C-alpha positions in Angstrom: -37.3 -7.2 -7.3 -35.5 -9.5 -5.6 -31.5 -9.6 -5.4 -30.8 -11.8 -8.2 -28.0 -10.7 -10.4 -28.1 -9.4 -14.0 -26.3 -12.5 -15.3 -28.9 -14.8 -13.5 -31.7 -13.0 -15.6 -29.6 -13.6 -18.6 -28.6 -17.2 -17.6 -31.0 -19.0 -15.6 -29.8 -21.4 -13.1 -30.6 -25.3 -13.7 -33.5 -25.5 -11.4 -32.9 -29.2 -10.2 -32.5 -30.8 -7.1 -28.9 -30.7 -6.2 -26.7 -32.7 -3.8 -22.9 -31.6 -3.2 -20.7 -35.0 -4.3 -18.9 -36.4 -1.3 -15.4 -36.1 -1.3 -13.2 -39.4 -1.4 -10.5 -38.4 0.6 -12.0 -35.8 3.0 -11.9 -36.2 6.7 -15.0 -36.7 8.8 -17.4 -33.7 8.5 -17.1 -31.0 11.1 -19.3 -28.0 12.1 -18.8 -24.4 10.7 -20.8 -21.7 12.4 -21.5 -18.4 11.3 -20.9 -15.8 14.3 -23.8 -13.8 15.7 -21.9 -10.7 14.7 -20.4 -9.3 11.6 -17.4 -7.5 11.1 -19.0 -4.3 11.9 -19.1 -2.8 8.9 -20.9 -2.5 5.4 -19.1 -3.3 2.4 -18.1 -0.2 -0.1 -17.7 -2.9 -3.1 -15.2 -5.0 -4.7 -13.5 -3.6 -7.6 -10.7 -3.7 -10.3 -8.0 -1.1 -11.6 -9.1 0.1 -14.9 -6.7 2.6 -16.1 -7.7 4.8 -19.4 -5.2 3.4 -21.7 -7.0 1.0 -23.7 -8.2 3.9 -26.2 -5.1 6.4 -25.8 -2.4 3.7 -26.1 -3.7 0.3 -27.1 -5.7 1.4 -30.2 -3.2 3.8 -31.3 -0.4 1.4 -31.4 -1.9 0.1 -34.9 -1.5 -3.4 -33.6 -5.3 -4.4 -34.0 -6.9 -3.2 -31.1 -10.0 -1.0 -32.4 -12.7 1.1 -30.9 -15.1 -1.5 -31.3 -13.0 -4.1 -28.9 -13.8 -1.4 -26.3 -17.6 -1.4 -27.0 -17.9 -5.4 -27.5 -15.0 -6.9 -25.3 -14.5 -4.3 -22.0 -18.2 -2.8 -21.4 -20.0 -6.3 -22.1 -17.7 -8.0 -19.7 -18.0 -5.3 -17.0 -21.6 -5.4 -17.5 -21.5 -9.1 -17.1 -19.3 -8.9 -14.0 -21.2 -6.6 -12.3 -18.1 -4.6 -10.7 -18.9 -2.1 -8.4 -15.7 0.2 -8.4 -13.1 1.4 -10.6 -9.6 2.9 -9.4 -8.3 4.9 -12.2 -5.1 6.5 -13.0 -5.1 10.2 -13.9 -1.8 12.3 -14.9 -1.7 15.7 -14.4 -0.2 16.7 -17.8 -3.4 15.4 -19.5 -5.4 18.3 -18.8 -2.6 21.1 -17.8 0.4 20.2 -20.1 1.7 23.7 -19.3 0.9 26.1 -16.3 -2.1 27.8 -16.9 -0.9 30.9 -15.1 1.3 31.8 -12.2 -1.3 32.4 -9.6 -2.2 29.1 -8.3 -5.3 30.7 -6.9 -7.3 31.6 -10.1 -7.3 29.1 -12.8 -7.3 30.1 -16.1 -9.9 27.7 -17.3 -8.9 28.5 -21.2 -5.5 27.0 -20.5 -6.7 23.5 -19.7 -7.3 20.7 -22.5 -10.0 18.9 -21.5 -10.5 17.5 -24.9 -7.2 15.8 -25.2 -7.0 12.3 -26.5 -5.9 11.1 -22.8 -9.0 13.1 -21.3 -11.2 11.4 -23.8 -10.1 8.0 -22.8 -10.8 9.1 -19.2 -14.3 10.2 -20.2 -14.8 6.3 -21.8 -13.9 4.7 -18.7 -16.1 7.3 -16.6 -18.9 6.6 -19.1 -18.5 2.9 -18.1 -19.0 3.3 -14.8 -21.9 5.8 -14.9 -23.6 3.2 -17.6 -22.9 0.2 -14.8 -23.5 2.0 -11.4 -19.7 1.5 -10.5 -18.3 4.2 -8.3 -15.0 5.8 -9.2 -11.8 6.3 -7.1 -9.6 9.1 -9.4 -5.9 8.5 -8.5 -3.1 11.2 -9.6 -0.1 9.2 -10.1 2.2 11.9 -9.6 3.9 14.4 -11.4 5.6 13.4 -14.6 9.3 13.8 -14.8 8.8 12.9 -19.0 5.8 14.1 -20.4 4.2 11.7 -23.3 1.1 12.8 -25.3 -0.6 11.1 -28.2 -0.8 14.5 -29.6 2.9 14.7 -30.4 2.8 18.7 -31.0 1.2 19.1 -27.4 3.6 21.8 -25.5 5.7 20.0 -23.1 6.0 16.9 -25.4 9.1 14.7 -23.8 9.8 17.5 -21.1 9.7 17.6 -17.5 6.3 18.7 -16.1 5.8 21.9 -14.6 4.4 20.6 -11.4 7.5 18.4 -10.5 9.5 18.8 -7.5 12.9 20.2 -9.1 15.0 17.5 -7.1 12.8 14.5 -7.7 14.5 11.8 -9.5 11.5 9.1 -10.0 9.4 8.5 -13.2 7.0 10.7 -11.1 7.4 13.2 -8.7 5.9 15.2 -5.6 5.0 19.0 -6.7 7.2 21.7 -6.2 4.3 24.1 -5.3 1.5 22.0 -3.2 -1.2 24.6 -4.4 -0.4 24.3 -7.9 -0.9 20.6 -7.4 -4.0 21.3 -5.7 -5.4 23.5 -8.4 -4.5 21.0 -10.9 -6.6 18.3 -9.0 -9.5 20.4 -8.1 -10.0 21.9 -11.6 -10.2 18.3 -13.5 -12.5 17.0 -10.5 -14.8 19.9 -10.5 -14.7 19.7 -14.5 -15.8 15.8 -14.4 -18.2 16.3 -11.8 -20.0 19.6 -12.8 -19.0 20.2 -16.5 -19.4 16.6 -17.4 -21.9 15.3 -14.9 -20.3 12.0 -13.8 -22.2 11.2 -10.5 -20.1 7.9 -10.5 -17.0 10.1 -9.3 -17.2 9.5 -5.7 -13.0 9.5 -4.2 -10.0 11.0 -4.7 -6.6 9.8 -3.8 -3.6 12.5 -4.5 -0.9 10.1 -5.4 -0.1 6.4 -6.4 1.8 4.6 -3.4 3.5 7.7 -2.3 5.8 5.9 0.0 7.6 4.2 -3.0 10.2 7.3 -3.5 7.4 9.8 -4.4 7.0 12.2 -1.1 7.6 11.6 2.5 5.1 11.4 5.0 5.4 15.0 6.1 4.8 16.6 2.6 2.1 14.4 1.8 0.2 15.7 4.7 0.7 19.4 3.7 -0.3 18.2 0.1 -3.6 16.5 1.4 -4.1 19.9 3.3 -3.7 22.0 0.7 -5.9 20.0 -1.6 -8.8 20.1 1.3 -8.6 23.9 1.1 -8.7 23.9 -2.6 -11.5 21.6 -3.0 -13.5 23.3 -0.4 -13.0 26.7 -2.6 -14.2 25.4 -5.5 -17.2 23.9 -4.0 -16.4 20.2 -4.5 -15.2 19.1 -1.1 -18.3 18.0 -0.2 -19.1 15.5 -3.5 -16.0 13.5 -3.1 -14.1 11.3 -0.4 -10.8 11.6 0.6 -9.3 7.9 0.2 -5.9 8.3 1.6 -2.3 6.8 2.4 -2.4 4.3 -0.7 0.9 2.9 0.7 2.4 -0.2 -0.1 2.2 -3.3 1.9 5.3 -3.3 4.0 5.2 0.3 5.1 2.6 0.7 7.4 4.6 3.2 9.2 3.1 5.5 6.1 -0.5 4.5 7.1 0.3 5.4 10.6 1.6 8.8 9.9 -1.5 9.6 7.9 -3.8 8.2 10.7 -2.1 10.6 13.2 -2.2 13.6 11.3 -4.7 13.1 8.8 -7.6 12.1 10.6 -9.9 15.3 10.1 -9.2 15.2 6.6 -9.6 11.2 5.4 -13.2 9.7 4.6 -11.3 6.3 4.1 -7.7 4.9 4.1 -6.3 2.2 1.8 -3.1 0.3 1.5 -1.7 -2.2 -1.3 -0.5 -5.8 -1.0 1.5 -8.1 -3.1 2.5 -10.4 -0.3 0.0 -13.1 0.0 0.7 -16.3 -1.9 0.2 -19.8 -2.0 2.5 -20.7 0.6 0.8 -17.5 2.9 -1.9 -19.2 5.6 -5.0 -17.3 6.2 -3.9 -15.8 9.4 -0.9 -14.1 7.4 -3.5 -12.2 5.1 -5.9 -11.7 8.2 -3.3 -10.6 10.5 -1.8 -7.8 7.7 -5.1 -6.3 7.5 -6.1 -6.2 11.2 -3.0 -4.4 11.7 -3.7 -1.8 9.1 -7.6 -1.5 10.7 -6.2 -1.3 14.2 -3.7 1.8 12.8 -6.8 3.6 11.6 -9.3 2.7 14.2 -8.7 5.8 16.2 -9.5 7.9 13.7 -13.2 6.4 13.1 -12.7 5.8 9.2 -12.7 2.3 7.2 -9.8 0.7 5.8 -9.8 -0.4 1.9 -7.5 -2.8 0.2 -6.8 -0.5 -3.0 -4.6 -2.9 -4.7 -4.1 -6.9 -4.5 -2.6 -9.6 -6.4 -0.3 -12.9 -5.5 3.2 -12.4 -4.4 4.8 -13.8 -7.4 5.8 -10.9 -8.8 8.4 -10.2 -11.5 9.1 -6.4 -11.7 5.8 -4.4 -11.8 4.2 -5.5 -14.7 3.9 -9.5 -14.1 3.1 -12.1 -11.9 4.6 -15.7 -12.6 1.2 -17.3 -11.9 -0.9 -15.0 -13.8 -2.2 -17.8 -16.3 -2.5 -20.4 -13.6 -6.0 -22.0 -12.8 -5.1 -22.0 -8.9 -4.6 -18.1 -8.9 -8.6 -17.9 -9.2 -8.6 -19.8 -5.9 -5.9 -17.7 -4.3 -7.2 -14.3 -5.3 -10.6 -15.3 -3.9 -9.0 -16.8 -0.5 -7.2 -13.3 -0.1 -10.3 -11.6 -0.8 -12.1 -13.3 1.9 -9.4 -13.0 4.3 -9.0 -9.1 4.1 -13.1 -8.8 4.3 -13.2 -11.3 7.3 -10.6 -8.7 8.8 -12.5 -6.2 8.5 -11.9 -4.2 5.2 -14.8 -2.6 3.7 -13.6 -3.8 0.3 -10.9 -4.7 -2.0 -9.8 -3.9 -5.6 -8.0 -6.1 -7.7 -5.2 -5.2 -10.1 -6.2 -5.3 -13.1 -9.0 -5.6 -15.2 -7.1 -6.0 -18.4 -3.6 -6.3 -20.0 -2.9 -3.0 -21.6 0.1 -0.6 -22.2 0.6 2.5 -20.8 2.5 4.0 -23.3 1.9 3.7 -27.2 5.7 3.7 -27.8 6.4 1.4 -24.6 8.2 -2.0 -25.4 6.8 -5.3 -25.3 8.3 -5.6 -21.8 6.6 -2.5 -20.4 3.0 -4.0 -21.4 1.0 -4.7 -18.1 0.0 -8.5 -18.0 -1.9 -8.8 -14.9 -5.5 -8.6 -16.7 -8.3 -10.8 -15.8 -8.1 -11.3 -19.6 -5.4 -10.8 -22.0 -5.0 -8.3 -24.9 -4.7 -9.3 -29.0 -3.1 -12.5 -29.5 -0.4 -11.4 -31.4 0.8 -8.9 -29.1 2.3 -12.0 -27.0 5.7 -13.1 -27.2 7.9 -16.1 -26.0 6.4 -18.0 -22.9 3.9 -15.1 -22.5 2.0 -16.4 -25.6 1.8 -20.1 -24.0 -2.0 -21.1 -24.0 -2.9 -18.1 -25.6 -5.5 -19.0 -28.5 -7.7 -16.1 -29.0 -7.7 -12.2 -29.0 -8.9 -10.8 -25.4 -8.9 -14.6 -23.8 -10.1 -14.8 -20.2 -7.4 -16.3 -17.3 -9.1 -18.3 -14.7 -9.1 -15.9 -12.5 -11.5 -13.9 -14.5 -14.2 -16.7 -13.6 -13.3 -16.7 -10.0 -13.2 -13.0 -9.4 -16.6 -12.6 -11.2 -18.1 -14.9 -8.5 -17.4 -12.2 -6.2 -18.3 -9.1 -8.0 -21.4 -10.7 -9.2 -22.5 -11.8 -5.6 -21.0 -9.8 -2.9 -22.7 -6.3 -3.0 -22.3 -3.0 -1.6 -23.7 -2.6 1.8 -23.3 -6.5 2.7 -22.4 -7.4 6.0 -19.4 -9.6 6.5 -19.8 -12.8 8.8 -16.1 -14.7 8.9 -16.2 -18.3 8.6 -13.6 -20.6 10.3 -13.0 -23.6 7.9 -10.4 -24.9 10.4 -8.0 -25.1 7.7 -5.3 -22.4 7.1 -5.4 -22.7 3.5 -9.3 -22.6 3.2 -11.4 -19.5 3.8 -15.0 -18.7 4.0 -17.5 -15.8 4.8 -21.1 -15.1 4.8 -22.7 -12.2 3.6 -25.7 -10.7 4.6 -27.5 -8.4 2.1 -29.4 -4.9 3.2 -32.5 -7.1 2.4 -31.7 -10.1 5.0 -30.5 -12.4 2.1 -27.4 -14.5 2.5 -24.5 -15.4 0.2 -21.4 -18.0 1.3 -18.3 -18.2 -0.3 -15.6 -20.9 0.4 -12.1 -20.8 -1.1 -10.1 -24.2 -0.4 -6.5 -23.2 -1.7 -5.5 -26.7 0.4 -4.7 -30.1 -1.1 -7.6 -31.6 0.9 -11.3 -32.2 0.2 -13.2 -30.5 2.7 -16.5 -31.6 4.6 -18.3 -29.8 6.9 -21.9 -28.9 8.1 -22.4 -25.1 8.1 -25.2 -23.7 10.6 -26.0 -20.1 10.5 -28.5 -19.1 13.8 -28.9 -15.5 12.3 -31.1 -17.2 9.4 -34.1 -18.7 10.7 -35.2 -19.8 7.2 -32.3 -21.5 5.6 -33.7 -21.3 2.2 -32.4 -23.1 -0.7 -29.3 -22.1 -2.5 -28.2 -21.5 -6.0 -24.7 -23.6 -6.2 -21.8 -21.7 -8.1 -18.7 -24.1 -8.3 -15.1 -22.7 -9.7 -13.4 -26.0 -10.6 -10.8 -26.2 -13.6 -12.5 -29.1 -15.6 -16.0 -27.0 -15.6 -14.6 -23.4 -16.6 -16.6 -21.8 -19.6 -15.0 -22.4 -23.0 -15.7 -18.6 -23.5 -16.2 -15.6 -21.5 -19.7 -16.2 -20.1 -20.2 -16.0 -16.6 -20.1 -19.4 -14.1 -23.8 -20.5 -14.3 -25.4 -22.3 -11.2 -25.3 -26.0 -11.7 -28.1 -26.8 -9.2 -29.5 -26.0 -5.7 -28.8 -27.0 -2.3 -31.5 -27.6 0.3 -30.9 -27.3 3.8 -30.8 -30.7 5.9 -32.4 -29.8 9.2 -30.6 -26.7 10.5 -27.4 -27.0 8.5 -26.3 -26.9 5.0 -23.7 -29.9 4.5 -20.8 -28.6 2.3 -18.4 -30.6 0.2 -15.4 -28.4 -0.8 -12.9 -30.4 -3.2 -9.3 -29.2 -3.0 -8.4 -26.0 -5.0 -11.7 -24.9 -5.8 -14.2 -22.1 -5.2 -17.7 -22.5 -3.7 -20.5 -20.0 -3.8 -24.1 -20.3 -2.5 -26.5 -17.8 -3.2 -29.9 -17.9 -1.4 -32.9 -18.2 -3.4 -35.3 -15.8 -3.6 -39.3 -16.2 -4.6 -40.3 -13.8 -7.6 
């Protein structure tokens, strides 16, 4: 079987000779060379945040979302996009609303609510990952200072969860008892892997952004060690990787503390960033990730970008540019920069717009998805341009190019496009095939000759373009609109301003 994606099988490209159109205001053509050496890592994949709230929260609001929408919209689009990783939120009260018993070393399994509506929503997300072959990282958001349940008769409804640090004032806190927290997390992971049979669960993260007023590094370190002991006791430590730190972009001290103290416990480290915007040169995003990699280098472990978006944030649930076409170019450029710096993957926040509480106000709805929610849910300026339910945003099409054609196991060869606002990467798969991705966030059209001394064949490439005037009118994937042939020992590339170009090397059947 060749490495043509599912979407290429479903929607074959036009098999025609293709010449990239010369750019009218481009400077003289220059040379771009693929380096002899890669970044030295193999990618673990590109993913998205998909928290288990669609069925538990959106559907239960009775504003038009249905169970069929999950299957017909979410499942279908994830399959088309070939998303490789899910980062999935968990909350400890979903399966342990009250303490199972007073002994954190012995779990009373009869006290856990594995069939709660919230857990059934978790299963739906994991079923999707299982179906598509995506890897899952489970992330406990913290111990809730206010428990909210779909079933309002659940004990502790509206109360502070028993795990909460008594002095914590954030909406989630660190645990009062590390051993109880470790029991809680281990019990659910063991249940998911052994009882439910989810082979997609690959990683766990003890807290989302613990540096954000959840716990100090010293406490976090002790929590991780307690988790490690309990996971070993329950026989599941070898079944999941510990993905640690999960720090926010400007707090690298937390990552450093974890690298210094948890090298023997971490399997991989990750950080989040919302600092890289349209005005940010490539060197900014590259430097941010290279500094992260330098911090964890001494541990021998890799670094992953656990969340990313733009820097035009309005609180935690909005970014001003979410509906802009050029956001797709920015997201692609940022992702290429992270990978060029040596990251083993990245996860975009987030897949879909959704509520995180069925009683939440409109202002609390997360509106950072690759596509929208129900049309009638949007108000004011948010409703501008919304013409249909679950309408894809432009960056849906751009990010889909990455998830469809950049694969787990790929090696990354950074390309220098000689422009601080245009990024490029060459990806070599395990079978030796090549994919090239370019994102031009500048206002200049670029022309260059692409050389790759690592590839003696320079085979024909299918051409995919993200350009505003050519985007699909529905949720279909961007199709190849031609074939690029090598000219001598090079590909001649024209890259318009504010566009993304992807070249996928063709394979014979």
